[in-house]
Every structure is written in C-alpha cells, then in structure tokens.
C-alpha positions in Angstrom: 5.1 -25.9 1.8 2.7 -24.5 -0.9 3.4 -22.9 -4.2 1.8 -19.5 -4.7 -0.4 -21.0 -7.4 -1.7 -23.7 -5.0 -2.2 -21.2 -2.2 -4.3 -19.0 -4.6 -6.3 -22.0 -5.8 -7.1 -23.0 -2.2 -8.0 -19.4 -1.0 -10.1 -18.8 -4.1 -12.0 -22.0 -3.5 -12.7 -21.0 0.1 -13.2 -17.2 -0.2 -13.5 -16.4 -3.8 -10.4 -14.1 -3.4 -6.7 -14.4 -4.2 -4.4 -14.8 -1.2 -2.8 -11.4 -1.8 -6.3 -9.8 -1.8 -7.0 -11.3 1.6 -3.6 -10.0 3.0 -4.3 -6.5 1.6 -7.9 -6.6 3.0 -6.6 -7.5 6.4 -3.8 -4.9 6.2 -6.3 -2.2 5.2 -8.6 -3.2 8.1 -5.7 -2.9 10.6 -4.7 0.5 9.1 -8.3 1.7 9.6 -8.3 0.6 13.2 -5.0 2.2 13.9 -6.0 5.5 12.2 -9.1 5.6 14.3 -7.6 4.7 17.7 -3.9 5.4 17.6 -2.8 9.1 17.7 0.5 8.6 16.0 1.8 10.2 12.8 0.9 8.6 9.5 4.5 7.9 8.8 4.9 5.9 12.0 1.7 3.9 11.3 2.9 3.2 7.8 6.3 1.8 9.0 4.6 -0.2 11.8 2.3 -1.8 9.1 5.3 -2.8 7.0 5.4 0.0 4.5 8.9 1.4 3.8 7.4 4.5 2.1 4.6 6.5 3.8 3.6 7.9 0.4 3.1 4.4 -0.9 1.0 3.6 2.2 -1.2 6.6 1.5 -1.7 5.4 -2.1 -2.4 1.8 -1.0 -4.9 3.1 1.6 -6.7 5.4 -0.8 -6.9 2.7 -3.4 -8.4 0.1 -0.9 -10.6 2.4 1.2 -11.5 5.3 -1.2 -10.2 8.0 1.1 -6.8 9.2 2.1 -5.6 8.2 5.6 -5.9 11.8 6.7 -9.5 12.0 5.5 -10.3 8.7 7.1 -8.8 9.7 10.5 -10.6 13.0 10.4 -14.0 11.3 9.7 -13.3 8.7 12.4 -12.5 11.5 15.0 -15.8 13.2 14.0 -17.7 10.0 14.7 -16.0 9.4 18.0 -16.6 13.0 19.3 -20.2 13.1 18.1 
C-alpha cells in the first residue's frame, strides 16, 4: 500500500539507503553465502536468486562485491581449506 517514493523516503529515514539498495545489498549477501557454501554451477545459483541471465548476475555481483563470482568462490574455498 505504499508508493515507491514513500517507501524510499521511509527507508532512507531509517537506514540512509534507498529501498532498492537494501534489496540489492541483501541479494549480494545471499549470493556470497551461496557461493561459499553451495557447490552448484554459477548459472544455477543465478537462476535461484532470480536472475534470468547468468551473465547479468556476474556483472551485478562484480559491481556490488568487487570480484567476479568465480574469484569470490575461489577465495572462499581457500579460506575454508586453510
């Protein structure tokens, strides 16, 4: 029952971030968790997270996290096995 503008005003007042930024932040956090703990192909993880195009997921992830999903998974595996 809220307009997008009202929702953004409310979330900015509480968090200092726009509603979409909060959604993207949570989505990136879930992607990190799955990359670290789920041994599934990137394309499957992308589809499970709601991305229709695995390439777009990779671009989204790199823009949000600073590393490609493959690089992130490799680094997470190194930490776990160390």
